N, C-alpha and C positions, 0 to 999 in steps of 0.2 A: 241869350235872347237876341234875335236879329234886329237890325236897325228899324225895320218896319214895325216889328212887335214892340220895340222900345218906344217908338212914337205913339203907338196905340195905348201902351201901358202908361205912358206919361199922362194920358188923359185921366188916369186915376185908378180905375177898377181892374183888378188882376185876379187870376187864378194861379195858385202856387202849390208846389209840393214841398213839405217840410218833414224831414225824417220819413215816416211811412204814411203820413196823412196828407190829404189834399184839402185845400182851403180856398176861399174867396175873400178878397179884401181890397185894401187901398194901398197903392204905392206911396210911401211916405218920403223916401229919400233914395234917389238913384245913385248907385255907385258902380265901381268896377273892381273886382269881378262879382260883388254881391250888392244887393239893394235891401233897404229896410221896408218891410210890408207890415200893415196893420191887419189883424185877423178880424173879419166880420161875419164869416159863416164857415161851417165845417161841411165839406163835400164828401169826404171819405175819412172815416175814423182811423187813426193809426193802428197798426197790427200789434198784437200782443205776442210775447214769446221771444225766443232767441232767433234772430234773423239769419244767423249762420247755420242754424239747424232747424229749418222750417218744419212745422207740424210735428216736432218732437217734444212730447210732454215731459220727457225724462232728462232734461238738461239741468245742470247744477243751478242755474239762475234763470228763471222764467221772467223776462222783462215785462214790466207794466208800463204802458205808454198812454198818457192822457192827451186829449186834444188840446191844442193851443187855446187859451182863454179868450173870451170876447175882448177885442181891442188890444190883445197882446201883440207886441211888435216882435218880429223875427228877422234875422239877418239871413237872407236866402240867396243862393247862387242864381245869377241872372238866367242861366239855362233852364231853371225850374220855375220861371215866372212867365205867364202868358196873359194876354189881354182877356178880360171877362166883361160880358155885357152886364151893366149895373141893374138892368130890369130883371135879371135872373137871380138877384141876390136875396136869398131868404133871410128871415130873422135868425140871429145866432142860436138862441135856445132851441128853436124848432129844428134848425139845420143839424145841430148836434144830436138831438134825439133821433132824427131820421137817419143820420149816419150810423149811430149805434144800432138801431133797428135793422138797417141793411147789413151791417157786419154780423149781427146775430143770425140773420136769415142765411147768410153765406156759410157761417159755421155750422148751422143746423143742416144745411144741404150737404156740406162736406161730411158731416157725421153720418147722415143717411147713406151717402155714396159709399163711405168706407164700410159700413155694415153690409150693404148689398154686394159690394165687391168681395168682401170676405166670404159671404154665403156662396157666391158664384165660384170663388176659388176652391172652396170645400167640395162643391159639386164636381168641378173639373178634376180635382185631385183624386176623387174616387174613381174616375175613368182611367187613371194612370195605373191603378192596381191590377 
């Protein structure tokens, strides 16, 4: 986090990335190289599955990742913390539900894309014969 961003974040409201999720919250304790932040809203739900094998359902262990809980504190690298306008801060429960809905929409879109791409590939492969 730059010195300018640290000054803005010191005012309190921050946006931060933790694992594969994105959150809004409050800077509790500034440190180096990590700071403590309190989770107040979920902006993007963490991804599921094996991050080393994205979109592979056949991995030995398919990771389940839950969003940070309301008011849960996390130790976050300063580079992953940015200032956030407090006026944009939604209620935690509503933000988590919206984040889950957005993630499900993305997965549905990906599923539909994969089906359409497979159909198109079958059509193209017929031209190769």
